[in-house]
Biopython code that builds the backbone (N, CA, C, O; Angstrom):
import numpy as np
from Bio.PDB.StructureBuilder import StructureBuilder

atoms = [
    (1, "UNK", "N", (109.428, 121.428, 76.379)),
    (1, "UNK", "CA", (110.526, 121.396, 77.317)),
    (1, "UNK", "C", (111.855, 121.397, 76.581)),
    (1, "UNK", "O", (112.821, 122.010, 77.037)),
    (2, "UNK", "N", (111.909, 120.711, 75.441)),
    (2, "UNK", "CA", (113.146, 120.671, 74.666)),
    (2, "UNK", "C", (113.549, 122.063, 74.200)),
    (2, "UNK", "O", (114.736, 122.390, 74.178)),
    (3, "UNK", "N", (112.575, 122.880, 73.828)),
    (3, "UNK", "CA", (112.886, 124.224, 73.349)),
    (3, "UNK", "C", (113.520, 125.057, 74.447)),
    (3, "UNK", "O", (114.418, 125.857, 74.184)),
    (4, "UNK", "N", (113.060, 124.876, 75.670)),
    (4, "UNK", "CA", (113.629, 125.613, 76.795)),
    (4, "UNK", "C", (115.087, 125.216, 77.003)),
    (4, "UNK", "O", (115.952, 126.075, 77.175)),
    (5, "UNK", "N", (115.355, 123.909, 76.985)),
    (5, "UNK", "CA", (116.724, 123.437, 77.169)),
    (5, "UNK", "C", (117.637, 123.887, 76.032)),
    (5, "UNK", "O", (118.781, 124.274, 76.270)),
    (6, "UNK", "N", (117.139, 123.837, 74.807)),
    (6, "UNK", "CA", (117.936, 124.270, 73.659)),
    (6, "UNK", "C", (118.215, 125.765, 73.756)),
    (6, "UNK", "O", (119.335, 126.209, 73.504)),
    (7, "UNK", "N", (117.195, 126.542, 74.124)),
    (7, "UNK", "CA", (117.389, 127.983, 74.288)),
    (7, "UNK", "C", (118.384, 128.301, 75.388)),
    (7, "UNK", "O", (119.223, 129.189, 75.239)),
    (8, "UNK", "N", (118.290, 127.575, 76.490)),
    (8, "UNK", "CA", (119.224, 127.778, 77.598)),
    (8, "UNK", "C", (120.649, 127.459, 77.161)),
    (8, "UNK", "O", (121.575, 128.224, 77.432)),
    (9, "UNK", "N", (120.819, 126.329, 76.487)),
    (9, "UNK", "CA", (122.150, 125.915, 76.037)),
    (9, "UNK", "C", (122.719, 126.903, 75.023)),
    (9, "UNK", "O", (123.902, 127.237, 75.081)),
    (10, "UNK", "N", (121.889, 127.369, 74.098)),
    (10, "UNK", "CA", (122.357, 128.333, 73.090)),
    (10, "UNK", "C", (122.759, 129.642, 73.754)),
    (10, "UNK", "O", (123.804, 130.201, 73.422)),
    (11, "UNK", "N", (121.959, 130.138, 74.677)),
    (11, "UNK", "CA", (122.299, 131.376, 75.387)),
    (11, "UNK", "C", (123.570, 131.220, 76.190)),
    (11, "UNK", "O", (124.396, 132.132, 76.240)),
    (12, "UNK", "N", (123.727, 130.091, 76.809)),
    (12, "UNK", "CA", (124.924, 129.814, 77.591)),
    (12, "UNK", "C", (126.156, 129.803, 76.695)),
    (12, "UNK", "O", (127.183, 130.392, 77.034)),
    (13, "UNK", "N", (126.055, 129.143, 75.571)),
    (13, "UNK", "CA", (127.164, 129.051, 74.635)),
    (13, "UNK", "C", (127.545, 130.417, 74.081)),
    (13, "UNK", "O", (128.728, 130.750, 74.016)),
    (14, "UNK", "N", (126.565, 131.203, 73.684)),
    (14, "UNK", "CA", (126.836, 132.543, 73.143)),
    (14, "UNK", "C", (127.481, 133.417, 74.214)),
    (14, "UNK", "O", (128.435, 134.143, 73.932)),
    (15, "UNK", "N", (126.971, 133.352, 75.426)),
    (15, "UNK", "CA", (127.544, 134.140, 76.507)),
    (15, "UNK", "C", (128.980, 133.769, 76.795)),
    (15, "UNK", "O", (129.817, 134.640, 77.030)),
    (16, "UNK", "N", (129.272, 132.475, 76.778)),
    (16, "UNK", "CA", (130.636, 132.027, 77.047)),
    (16, "UNK", "C", (131.565, 132.402, 75.895)),
    (16, "UNK", "O", (132.707, 132.800, 76.123)),
    (17, "UNK", "N", (131.087, 132.280, 74.677)),
    (17, "UNK", "CA", (131.932, 132.585, 73.523)),
    (17, "UNK", "C", (132.301, 134.062, 73.441)),
    (17, "UNK", "O", (133.377, 134.402, 72.948)),
    (18, "UNK", "N", (131.436, 134.933, 73.912)),
    (18, "UNK", "CA", (131.716, 136.358, 73.850)),
    (18, "UNK", "C", (132.373, 136.888, 75.125)),
    (18, "UNK", "O", (132.611, 138.090, 75.243)),
    (19, "UNK", "N", (132.661, 136.025, 76.054)),
    (19, "UNK", "CA", (133.326, 136.436, 77.288)),
    (19, "UNK", "C", (134.792, 136.733, 76.986)),
    (19, "UNK", "O", (135.393, 136.087, 76.128)),
    (20, "UNK", "N", (135.366, 137.704, 77.687)),
    (20, "UNK", "CA", (136.764, 138.087, 77.410)),
    (20, "UNK", "C", (137.769, 137.163, 78.102)),
    (20, "UNK", "O", (138.488, 137.597, 79.001)),
    (21, "UNK", "N", (137.822, 135.911, 77.697)),
    (21, "UNK", "CA", (138.787, 134.947, 78.223)),
    (21, "UNK", "C", (139.609, 134.391, 77.074)),
    (21, "UNK", "O", (139.247, 134.533, 75.907)),
    (22, "UNK", "N", (140.734, 133.749, 77.426)),
    (22, "UNK", "CA", (141.524, 133.117, 76.371)),
    (22, "UNK", "C", (140.863, 131.804, 75.954)),
    (22, "UNK", "O", (139.896, 131.374, 76.582)),
    (23, "UNK", "N", (141.362, 131.183, 74.928)),
    (23, "UNK", "CA", (140.733, 129.991, 74.350)),
    (23, "UNK", "C", (140.611, 128.822, 75.303)),
    (23, "UNK", "O", (139.557, 128.190, 75.376)),
    (24, "UNK", "N", (141.675, 128.524, 76.037)),
    (24, "UNK", "CA", (141.624, 127.364, 76.937)),
    (24, "UNK", "C", (140.640, 127.605, 78.080)),
    (24, "UNK", "O", (139.942, 126.679, 78.495)),
    (25, "UNK", "N", (140.576, 128.818, 78.588)),
    (25, "UNK", "CA", (139.616, 129.120, 79.656)),
    (25, "UNK", "C", (138.196, 129.042, 79.126)),
    (25, "UNK", "O", (137.297, 128.558, 79.814)),
    (26, "UNK", "N", (137.990, 129.520, 77.895)),
    (26, "UNK", "CA", (136.655, 129.463, 77.288)),
    (26, "UNK", "C", (136.231, 128.019, 77.064)),
    (26, "UNK", "O", (135.097, 127.650, 77.367)),
    (27, "UNK", "N", (137.142, 127.196, 76.531)),
    (27, "UNK", "CA", (136.821, 125.779, 76.322)),
    (27, "UNK", "C", (136.540, 125.070, 77.644)),
    (27, "UNK", "O", (135.641, 124.234, 77.733)),
    (28, "UNK", "N", (137.304, 125.406, 78.649)),
    (28, "UNK", "CA", (137.091, 124.818, 79.971)),
    (28, "UNK", "C", (135.724, 125.217, 80.524)),
    (28, "UNK", "O", (135.000, 124.389, 81.078)),
    (29, "UNK", "N", (135.385, 126.481, 80.366)),
    (29, "UNK", "CA", (134.087, 126.965, 80.851)),
    (29, "UNK", "C", (132.943, 126.297, 80.088)),
    (29, "UNK", "O", (131.940, 125.910, 80.688)),
    (30, "UNK", "N", (133.089, 126.160, 78.760)),
    (30, "UNK", "CA", (132.056, 125.500, 77.954)),
    (30, "UNK", "C", (131.885, 124.057, 78.415)),
    (30, "UNK", "O", (130.762, 123.573, 78.556)),
    (31, "UNK", "N", (133.003, 123.375, 78.649)),
    (31, "UNK", "CA", (132.932, 121.979, 79.090)),
    (31, "UNK", "C", (132.249, 121.881, 80.458)),
    (31, "UNK", "O", (131.406, 121.011, 80.674)),
    (32, "UNK", "N", (132.615, 122.774, 81.375)),
    (32, "UNK", "CA", (132.021, 122.737, 82.715)),
    (32, "UNK", "C", (130.524, 123.026, 82.653)),
    (32, "UNK", "O", (129.724, 122.333, 83.282)),
    (33, "UNK", "N", (130.152, 124.046, 81.897)),
    (33, "UNK", "CA", (128.730, 124.376, 81.778)),
    (33, "UNK", "C", (127.965, 123.263, 81.080)),
    (33, "UNK", "O", (126.811, 122.992, 81.411)),
    (34, "UNK", "N", (128.609, 122.623, 80.118)),
    (34, "UNK", "CA", (127.973, 121.494, 79.437)),
    (34, "UNK", "C", (127.704, 120.348, 80.409)),
    (34, "UNK", "O", (126.636, 119.737, 80.378)),
    (35, "UNK", "N", (128.682, 120.061, 81.273)),
    (35, "UNK", "CA", (128.483, 119.018, 82.289)),
    (35, "UNK", "C", (127.365, 119.402, 83.243)),
    (35, "UNK", "O", (126.550, 118.560, 83.620)),
    (36, "UNK", "N", (127.322, 120.686, 83.642)),
    (36, "UNK", "CA", (126.258, 121.149, 84.539)),
    (36, "UNK", "C", (124.892, 120.989, 83.882)),
    (36, "UNK", "O", (123.935, 120.543, 84.514)),
    (37, "UNK", "N", (124.816, 121.354, 82.618)),
    (37, "UNK", "CA", (123.557, 121.225, 81.887)),
    (37, "UNK", "C", (123.158, 119.751, 81.765)),
    (37, "UNK", "O", (121.988, 119.406, 81.928)),
    (38, "UNK", "N", (124.121, 118.898, 81.483)),
    (38, "UNK", "CA", (123.844, 117.459, 81.388)),
    (38, "UNK", "C", (123.349, 116.930, 82.727)),
    (38, "UNK", "O", (122.393, 116.156, 82.772)),
    (39, "UNK", "N", (123.991, 117.341, 83.818)),
    (39, "UNK", "CA", (123.568, 116.886, 85.149)),
    (39, "UNK", "C", (122.141, 117.341, 85.451)),
    (39, "UNK", "O", (121.346, 116.572, 85.993)),
    (40, "UNK", "N", (121.813, 118.582, 85.105)),
    (40, "UNK", "CA", (120.447, 119.072, 85.333)),
    (40, "UNK", "C", (119.448, 118.296, 84.484)),
    (40, "UNK", "O", (118.361, 117.959, 84.954)),
    (41, "UNK", "N", (119.810, 118.015, 83.248)),
    (41, "UNK", "CA", (118.934, 117.254, 82.376)),
    (41, "UNK", "C", (118.745, 115.833, 82.913)),
    (41, "UNK", "O", (117.632, 115.307, 82.913)),
    (42, "UNK", "N", (119.841, 115.216, 83.370)),
    (42, "UNK", "CA", (119.740, 113.868, 83.952)),
    (42, "UNK", "C", (118.828, 113.876, 85.177)),
    (42, "UNK", "O", (118.033, 112.955, 85.365)),
    (43, "UNK", "N", (118.941, 114.914, 86.012)),
    (43, "UNK", "CA", (118.057, 115.026, 87.178)),
    (43, "UNK", "C", (116.602, 115.140, 86.749)),
    (43, "UNK", "O", (115.721, 114.526, 87.352)),
    (44, "UNK", "N", (116.351, 115.926, 85.705)),
    (44, "UNK", "CA", (114.993, 116.087, 85.195)),
    (44, "UNK", "C", (114.450, 114.749, 84.691)),
    (44, "UNK", "O", (113.312, 114.387, 84.988)),
    (45, "UNK", "N", (115.253, 114.029, 83.940)),
    (45, "UNK", "CA", (114.832, 112.729, 83.410)),
    (45, "UNK", "C", (114.560, 111.759, 84.555)),
    (45, "UNK", "O", (113.568, 111.030, 84.530)),
    (46, "UNK", "N", (115.441, 111.746, 85.562)),
    (46, "UNK", "CA", (115.231, 110.863, 86.717)),
    (46, "UNK", "C", (113.939, 111.212, 87.439)),
    (46, "UNK", "O", (113.185, 110.325, 87.838)),
    (47, "UNK", "N", (113.687, 112.500, 87.606)),
    (47, "UNK", "CA", (112.473, 112.943, 88.294)),
    (47, "UNK", "C", (111.226, 112.521, 87.513)),
    (47, "UNK", "O", (110.273, 112.002, 88.095)),
    (48, "UNK", "N", (111.234, 112.741, 86.212)),
    (48, "UNK", "CA", (110.089, 112.362, 85.386)),
    (48, "UNK", "C", (109.901, 110.847, 85.385)),
    (48, "UNK", "O", (108.774, 110.354, 85.428)),
    (49, "UNK", "N", (111.008, 110.116, 85.335)),
    (49, "UNK", "CA", (110.935, 108.661, 85.353)),
    (49, "UNK", "C", (110.337, 108.172, 86.668)),
    (49, "UNK", "O", (109.512, 107.259, 86.678)),
    (50, "UNK", "N", (110.753, 108.780, 87.768)),
    (50, "UNK", "CA", (110.224, 108.406, 89.078)),
    (50, "UNK", "C", (108.725, 108.684, 89.163)),
    (50, "UNK", "O", (107.961, 107.861, 89.668)),
    (51, "UNK", "N", (108.311, 109.848, 88.666)),
    (51, "UNK", "CA", (106.887, 110.186, 88.680)),
    (51, "UNK", "C", (106.094, 109.217, 87.805)),
    (51, "UNK", "O", (104.995, 108.804, 88.173)),
    (52, "UNK", "N", (106.646, 108.859, 86.659)),
    (52, "UNK", "CA", (105.981, 107.905, 85.774)),
    (52, "UNK", "C", (105.835, 106.557, 86.461)),
    (52, "UNK", "O", (104.782, 105.924, 86.382)),
    (53, "UNK", "N", (106.902, 106.115, 87.141)),
    (53, "UNK", "CA", (106.840, 104.831, 87.857)),
    (53, "UNK", "C", (105.777, 104.868, 88.953)),
    (53, "UNK", "O", (105.041, 103.900, 89.141)),
    (54, "UNK", "N", (105.697, 105.992, 89.676)),
    (54, "UNK", "CA", (104.684, 106.131, 90.725)),
    (54, "UNK", "C", (103.276, 106.044, 90.136)),
    (54, "UNK", "O", (102.409, 105.361, 90.681)),
    (55, "UNK", "N", (103.057, 106.739, 89.024)),
    (55, "UNK", "CA", (101.747, 106.701, 88.375)),
    (55, "UNK", "C", (101.413, 105.306, 87.861)),
    (55, "UNK", "O", (100.266, 104.867, 87.944)),
    (56, "UNK", "N", (102.402, 104.622, 87.338)),
    (56, "UNK", "CA", (102.196, 103.257, 86.856)),
    (56, "UNK", "C", (101.793, 102.343, 88.009)),
    (56, "UNK", "O", (100.873, 101.537, 87.877)),
    (57, "UNK", "N", (102.483, 102.471, 89.132)),
    (57, "UNK", "CA", (102.156, 101.651, 90.296)),
    (57, "UNK", "C", (100.745, 101.958, 90.801)),
    (57, "UNK", "O", (100.003, 101.044, 91.160)),
    (58, "UNK", "N", (100.376, 103.233, 90.830)),
    (58, "UNK", "CA", (99.025, 103.607, 91.242)),
    (58, "UNK", "C", (97.989, 103.007, 90.296)),
    (58, "UNK", "O", (96.944, 102.526, 90.735)),
    (59, "UNK", "N", (98.279, 103.037, 89.007)),
    (59, "UNK", "CA", (97.368, 102.464, 88.017)),
    (59, "UNK", "C", (97.219, 100.960, 88.196)),
    (59, "UNK", "O", (96.117, 100.421, 88.097)),
    (60, "UNK", "N", (98.333, 100.290, 88.460)),
    (60, "UNK", "CA", (98.277, 98.844, 88.674)),
    (60, "UNK", "C", (97.478, 98.519, 89.935)),
    (60, "UNK", "O", (96.694, 97.570, 89.945)),
    (61, "UNK", "N", (97.672, 99.298, 90.993)),
    (61, "UNK", "CA", (96.921, 99.079, 92.235)),
    (61, "UNK", "C", (95.435, 99.289, 91.994)),
    (61, "UNK", "O", (94.608, 98.501, 92.453)),
    (62, "UNK", "N", (95.097, 100.345, 91.278)),
    (62, "UNK", "CA", (93.698, 100.631, 90.953)),
    (62, "UNK", "C", (93.093, 99.488, 90.146)),
    (62, "UNK", "O", (91.971, 99.058, 90.415)),
    (63, "UNK", "N", (93.838, 98.995, 89.154)),
    (63, "UNK", "CA", (93.341, 97.896, 88.311)),
    (63, "UNK", "C", (93.152, 96.622, 89.139)),
    (63, "UNK", "O", (92.169, 95.904, 88.960)),
    (64, "UNK", "N", (94.091, 96.347, 90.040)),
    (64, "UNK", "CA", (93.957, 95.158, 90.887)),
    (64, "UNK", "C", (92.720, 95.250, 91.777)),
    (64, "UNK", "O", (91.997, 94.269, 91.946)),
    (65, "UNK", "N", (92.481, 96.433, 92.345)),
    (65, "UNK", "CA", (91.298, 96.617, 93.191)),
    (65, "UNK", "C", (90.016, 96.474, 92.373)),
    (65, "UNK", "O", (89.041, 95.892, 92.846)),
    (66, "UNK", "N", (90.015, 96.996, 91.167)),
    (66, "UNK", "CA", (88.837, 96.890, 90.302)),
    (66, "UNK", "C", (88.567, 95.433, 89.935)),
    (66, "UNK", "O", (87.414, 95.002, 89.919)),
    (67, "UNK", "N", (89.615, 94.679, 89.643)),
    (67, "UNK", "CA", (89.454, 93.253, 89.328)),
    (67, "UNK", "C", (88.879, 92.506, 90.522)),
    (67, "UNK", "O", (87.993, 91.665, 90.371)),
    (68, "UNK", "N", (89.387, 92.817, 91.708)),
    (68, "UNK", "CA", (88.904, 92.142, 92.917)),
    (68, "UNK", "C", (87.430, 92.459, 93.163)),
    (68, "UNK", "O", (86.659, 91.571, 93.526)),
    (69, "UNK", "N", (87.033, 93.720, 92.968)),
    (69, "UNK", "CA", (85.619, 94.080, 93.130)),
    (69, "UNK", "C", (84.760, 93.357, 92.110)),
    (69, "UNK", "O", (83.678, 92.870, 92.435)),
    (70, "UNK", "N", (85.237, 93.286, 90.884)),
    (70, "UNK", "CA", (84.470, 92.596, 89.844)),
    (70, "UNK", "C", (84.303, 91.127, 90.196)),
    (70, "UNK", "O", (83.232, 90.556, 89.991)),
    (71, "UNK", "N", (85.356, 90.510, 90.726)),
    (71, "UNK", "CA", (85.260, 89.105, 91.136)),
    (71, "UNK", "C", (84.258, 88.933, 92.277)),
    (71, "UNK", "O", (83.475, 87.983, 92.284)),
    (72, "UNK", "N", (84.285, 89.854, 93.239)),
    (72, "UNK", "CA", (83.363, 89.723, 94.374)),
    (72, "UNK", "C", (81.922, 89.933, 93.918)),
    (72, "UNK", "O", (81.022, 89.238, 94.388)),
    (73, "UNK", "N", (81.690, 90.878, 93.014)),
    (73, "UNK", "CA", (80.337, 91.086, 92.484)),
    (73, "UNK", "C", (79.877, 89.864, 91.699)),
    (73, "UNK", "O", (78.716, 89.460, 91.770)),
    (74, "UNK", "N", (80.802, 89.290, 90.956)),
    (74, "UNK", "CA", (80.474, 88.101, 90.178)),
    (74, "UNK", "C", (80.126, 86.934, 91.105)),
    (74, "UNK", "O", (79.186, 86.182, 90.847)),
    (75, "UNK", "N", (80.888, 86.795, 92.175)),
    (75, "UNK", "CA", (80.611, 85.714, 93.133)),
    (75, "UNK", "C", (79.286, 85.947, 93.821)),
    (75, "UNK", "O", (78.532, 84.996, 94.028)),
    (76, "UNK", "N", (78.975, 87.186, 94.183)),
    (76, "UNK", "CA", (77.702, 87.498, 94.817)),
    (76, "UNK", "C", (76.538, 87.212, 93.870)),
    (76, "UNK", "O", (75.505, 86.684, 94.283)),
    (77, "UNK", "N", (76.711, 87.558, 92.626)),
    (77, "UNK", "CA", (75.655, 87.328, 91.644)),
    (77, "UNK", "C", (75.423, 85.833, 91.430)),
    (77, "UNK", "O", (74.292, 85.396, 91.220)),
    (78, "UNK", "N", (76.484, 85.071, 91.486)),
    (78, "UNK", "CA", (76.379, 83.638, 91.302)),
    (78, "UNK", "C", (75.749, 82.951, 92.494)),
    (78, "UNK", "O", (75.119, 81.906, 92.333)),
    (79, "UNK", "N", (75.899, 83.502, 93.679)),
    (79, "UNK", "CA", (75.347, 82.897, 94.907)),
    (79, "UNK", "C", (73.918, 83.319, 95.203)),
    (79, "UNK", "O", (73.222, 82.644, 95.961)),
    (80, "UNK", "N", (73.479, 84.402, 94.628)),
    (80, "UNK", "CA", (72.126, 84.858, 94.923)),
    (80, "UNK", "C", (71.132, 84.095, 94.073)),
    (80, "UNK", "O", (71.391, 83.758, 92.917)),
    (81, "UNK", "N", (69.997, 83.834, 94.676)),
    (81, "UNK", "CA", (68.947, 83.126, 93.931)),
    (81, "UNK", "C", (67.790, 84.084, 93.709)),
    (81, "UNK", "O", (67.380, 84.818, 94.608)),
    (82, "UNK", "N", (67.286, 84.056, 92.512)),
    (82, "UNK", "CA", (66.155, 84.913, 92.152)),
    (82, "UNK", "C", (64.867, 84.114, 92.265)),
    (82, "UNK", "O", (64.706, 83.078, 91.621)),
    (83, "UNK", "N", (63.994, 84.587, 93.056)),
    (83, "UNK", "CA", (62.691, 83.906, 93.166)),
    (83, "UNK", "C", (61.767, 84.561, 92.170)),
    (83, "UNK", "O", (61.529, 85.768, 92.219)),
    (84, "UNK", "N", (61.273, 83.792, 91.308)),
    (84, "UNK", "CA", (60.431, 84.418, 90.317)),
    (84, "UNK", "C", (59.200, 83.747, 90.014)),
    (84, "UNK", "O", (58.429, 84.219, 89.179)),
]
sb = StructureBuilder()
sb.init_structure("model")
sb.init_model(0)
sb.init_chain("A")
sb.init_seg("    ")
for serial, (resi, resn, name, xyz) in enumerate(atoms, 1):
    if name == "N":
        sb.init_residue(resn, " ", resi, " ")
    sb.init_atom(name, np.array(xyz, "f"), 0.0, 1.0, " ", f" {name:<3s}", serial, name[0])
structure = sb.get_structure()
């Protein structure tokens, strides 16, 4: 994923640098595009973080259910009597 972002940023920079604008307009455009790229990257990080949190919560719920089942099986095993 990093390679894609680096490639995008490099292409953007080269395109802006070769555009027929004066220096201040070019710097302004680079700054604006940089902010846009940062915002997109921040959105990506937030999205991945949210998905990770969801998966973590699902894992914790699964583990809690497994512990509860193990406790119930253990209690059942302790209450049953084997006639032998």
